[in-house]
C-alpha positions as CSV (number, residue, x, y, z in Angstrom):
1,M,101.0,102.4,106.2
2,N,97.9,102.7,104.1
3,L,95.3,105.3,105.0
4,S,92.9,102.5,106.0
5,D,95.2,101.4,108.8
6,Y,94.8,104.6,110.9
7,D,92.5,104.3,113.9
8,A,93.0,107.9,115.0
9,I,93.7,111.2,113.2
10,I,94.9,114.2,115.1
11,V,94.7,117.6,113.5
12,S,97.0,120.1,115.2
13,G,97.4,123.8,114.8
14,G,100.5,124.1,112.6
15,K,100.6,124.7,108.8
16,L,97.9,122.7,107.0
17,D,97.4,122.0,103.4
18,F,93.6,121.8,103.4
19,D,93.3,119.6,100.4
20,Q,95.8,117.0,101.7
21,A,94.5,117.0,105.2
22,Y,90.8,116.9,104.1
23,L,91.3,114.1,101.7
24,S,93.3,112.1,104.3
25,I,90.4,112.3,106.7
26,L,87.7,111.6,104.2
27,E,89.5,108.6,102.7
28,T,90.1,107.2,106.2
29,K,86.4,107.6,107.1
30,R,85.3,106.1,103.8
31,R,87.5,103.0,104.1
32,R,86.7,102.4,107.7
33,E,83.1,103.7,107.9
34,R,82.0,100.6,109.8
35,E,84.8,101.0,112.4
36,N,85.6,103.5,115.0
37,V,88.1,106.1,113.7
38,C,88.8,108.7,116.3
39,L,89.1,112.2,115.0
40,I,90.8,114.6,117.4
41,A,91.1,118.4,117.0
42,A,93.9,119.9,118.9
43,D,93.4,123.6,119.6
44,H,93.7,125.5,116.3
45,G,93.2,122.3,114.5
46,L,89.5,122.7,115.3
47,D,89.4,125.6,112.8
48,F,90.2,123.2,110.0
49,M,87.5,120.7,111.2
50,V,84.8,123.4,111.4
51,H,85.8,124.9,108.1
52,N,85.5,121.6,106.4
53,K,82.3,120.6,108.3
54,I,84.0,117.6,109.9
55,R,82.8,116.7,113.3
56,P,85.6,115.6,115.6
57,N,85.1,113.0,118.3
58,I,87.4,114.9,120.7
59,V,88.3,118.5,120.9
60,I,91.2,119.4,123.2
61,G,93.4,122.4,124.0
62,D,93.6,125.7,125.8
63,F,92.2,127.3,122.6
64,D,94.4,130.3,122.8
65,S,95.0,130.1,119.0
66,A,91.4,129.0,118.0
67,G,89.6,131.3,115.6
68,P,86.1,132.8,116.1
69,D,84.3,129.9,114.2
70,A,86.0,127.3,116.3
71,L,85.1,129.2,119.5
72,A,81.5,129.5,118.3
73,F,81.5,125.8,117.6
74,L,82.7,125.1,121.2
75,E,80.1,127.2,122.8
76,K,77.3,125.6,120.7
77,E,78.5,122.1,121.5
78,E,79.0,122.7,125.2
79,N,75.5,123.9,125.5
80,S,74.1,121.0,123.4
81,D,72.4,117.9,124.8
82,R,73.0,115.8,121.6
83,E,74.1,112.3,122.3
84,N,76.9,112.4,119.7
85,R,78.4,115.7,120.6
86,P,82.2,115.8,120.7
87,Q,84.0,115.4,124.0
88,I,85.5,118.8,124.8
89,I,88.6,118.9,127.0
90,R,89.7,122.4,128.0
91,L,93.3,122.7,129.2
92,K,94.9,125.5,131.1
93,P,97.3,127.7,129.1
94,E,99.9,127.0,131.9
95,K,100.5,123.3,131.4
96,D,103.3,120.8,131.2
97,I,102.6,119.4,127.8
98,S,101.5,120.7,124.4
99,D,98.0,120.5,123.1
100,T,99.2,118.0,120.5
101,H,100.8,115.8,123.2
102,A,97.6,115.9,125.2
103,A,95.7,114.8,122.0
104,L,98.1,111.8,121.6
105,I,97.4,110.8,125.2
106,E,93.7,110.9,124.6
107,A,94.2,108.6,121.5
108,E,96.2,106.2,123.8
109,K,93.4,106.2,126.4
110,R,91.0,105.0,123.7
111,G,93.3,102.1,122.6
112,C,94.4,103.6,119.3
113,K,97.5,102.0,117.9
114,N,98.1,103.8,114.5
115,V,97.9,107.6,114.6
116,L,98.1,110.1,111.7
117,L,99.2,113.6,112.8
118,L,98.4,116.5,110.5
119,G,99.2,120.1,111.1
120,A,102.3,119.3,113.1
121,T,104.8,121.3,110.9
122,G,105.1,125.0,110.1
123,T,107.1,128.1,111.0
124,R,107.3,127.4,114.8
125,L,110.4,125.2,114.9
126,D,109.9,124.7,118.6
127,H,106.5,123.1,118.0
128,V,107.8,121.1,115.1
129,T,110.7,119.7,117.2
130,A,108.3,118.9,120.0
131,N,106.0,117.1,117.6
132,V,108.8,115.0,116.1
133,L,109.9,114.0,119.6
134,L,106.3,112.7,120.1
135,L,107.3,109.8,117.8
136,L,109.2,108.4,120.8
137,K,106.3,109.0,123.2
138,A,104.0,107.1,120.9
139,K,106.5,104.2,120.6
140,E,106.7,104.0,124.4
141,A,102.9,103.8,124.6
142,G,102.9,101.0,122.0
143,M,101.6,103.2,119.2
144,K,102.7,104.0,115.7
145,L,102.7,107.7,114.9
146,I,103.1,109.2,111.5
147,I,103.5,112.9,110.9
148,C,102.4,114.0,107.4
149,D,102.2,117.2,105.4
150,P,102.2,117.7,101.6
151,K,106.0,117.6,101.4
152,N,107.1,115.4,104.3
153,L,106.4,112.0,105.9
154,I,108.0,111.5,109.3
155,F,108.0,108.3,111.4
156,L,110.2,105.8,113.3
157,A,111.6,103.0,111.3
158,D,111.2,99.3,112.1
159,D,114.2,97.0,111.6
160,G,113.9,95.5,108.1
161,M,111.8,98.3,106.7
162,Q,111.5,98.3,102.9
163,L,110.8,101.3,100.7
164,S,109.9,100.8,97.0
165,K,111.4,103.0,94.3
166,K,108.0,103.0,92.6
167,S,106.4,104.8,95.5
168,W,109.3,106.9,96.8
169,G,111.9,107.1,94.1
170,K,111.4,110.8,93.5
171,Y,111.7,111.6,97.1
172,Y,114.7,112.3,99.4
173,V,115.0,109.9,102.3
174,S,116.8,111.1,105.4
175,F,117.6,109.3,108.7
176,F,118.2,110.7,112.2
177,P,118.9,109.0,115.5
178,L,116.3,110.0,118.2
179,G,118.2,110.0,121.5
180,E,121.0,107.5,121.8
181,P,123.0,106.4,118.7
182,V,121.4,103.9,116.3
183,E,123.7,100.9,116.2
184,G,124.4,98.7,113.2
185,L,122.6,100.9,110.6
186,T,122.7,99.2,107.2
187,L,121.1,100.8,104.1
188,K,120.7,98.7,101.0
189,G,119.4,99.8,97.7
190,F,120.1,103.5,98.3
191,Q,122.4,105.9,96.4
192,Y,124.5,106.1,99.5
193,P,124.6,102.7,101.2
194,L,125.8,102.0,104.7
195,N,126.9,98.8,106.4
196,D,126.8,98.2,110.2
197,F,127.2,102.0,110.9
198,R,126.9,103.6,114.3
199,L,124.8,106.8,113.7
200,A,125.1,109.3,116.5
201,L,123.5,112.8,116.6
202,S,126.8,114.4,115.9
203,E,127.0,112.6,112.5
204,A,123.4,113.0,111.5
205,S,124.2,115.1,108.5
206,L,125.8,112.0,106.9
207,T,122.4,110.4,106.4
208,I,120.3,113.2,104.9
209,S,119.1,113.5,101.3
210,N,119.6,109.9,100.2
211,R,117.9,108.4,97.2
212,I,116.4,105.0,96.4
213,I,118.1,103.5,93.4
214,D,117.0,99.8,93.5
215,D,113.5,98.6,93.0
216,C,113.3,98.0,96.8
217,A,115.5,99.6,99.4
218,E,116.0,98.1,102.9
219,V,116.8,99.6,106.3
220,H,118.3,97.5,109.0
221,F,119.6,98.4,112.5
222,K,120.3,96.6,115.7
223,S,119.2,99.1,118.4
224,G,118.1,102.7,118.9
225,N,115.3,104.9,117.5
226,L,115.7,105.8,113.9
227,V,113.6,108.7,112.5
228,V,112.8,108.5,108.8
229,M,112.0,111.7,106.9
230,I,110.7,111.2,103.3
231,T,110.7,114.6,101.8
232,I,110.4,116.5,98.5
233,D,111.0,120.1,97.5
């Protein structure tokens, strides 16, 4: 997916590489300046927005991890009568879903179909796991969600997906089933090919750290949800 394809960007409260995230947002806004790109700050992600002077369309969270600048921004905007002020949605700390999940729901309500999620990784593995599982929630809602940080690109594969060596040859490519086994997994053009393989969670270590060796690698499968992680050290 090209940056110009995104119609929503969610900035969450995990680890952020400010250059990577900032450039992603600026490039998307530049390419789609005549269209509506929804920028959503989820809780601590608002600190990134405020720091880089980016005005979100939506701010959502319980703001338990928001910094002083973000809290000052909230107070100022809530007391403003400007027509283009962000929509601010305050959540209770005791809630059934994460701030990032709530942000994804807001993107869905606005008809967004292609969502880039930044700040979804970091040291809190419980949050990272929950964010990866949101890939399935997005699919169920008819959306395509991509999680991105400077070292990782995480998304659900489509049957027949192709990856070029020119773009991804220096990266590791790993595959994981999300939920039930992935049936009929075939990998062509990889260092470790597969043919009509049933990939279950218990065998997921088989499909990590693969490499693209042909000009174009292909991924085919018959059923299931296949997570792709394109990573680099």
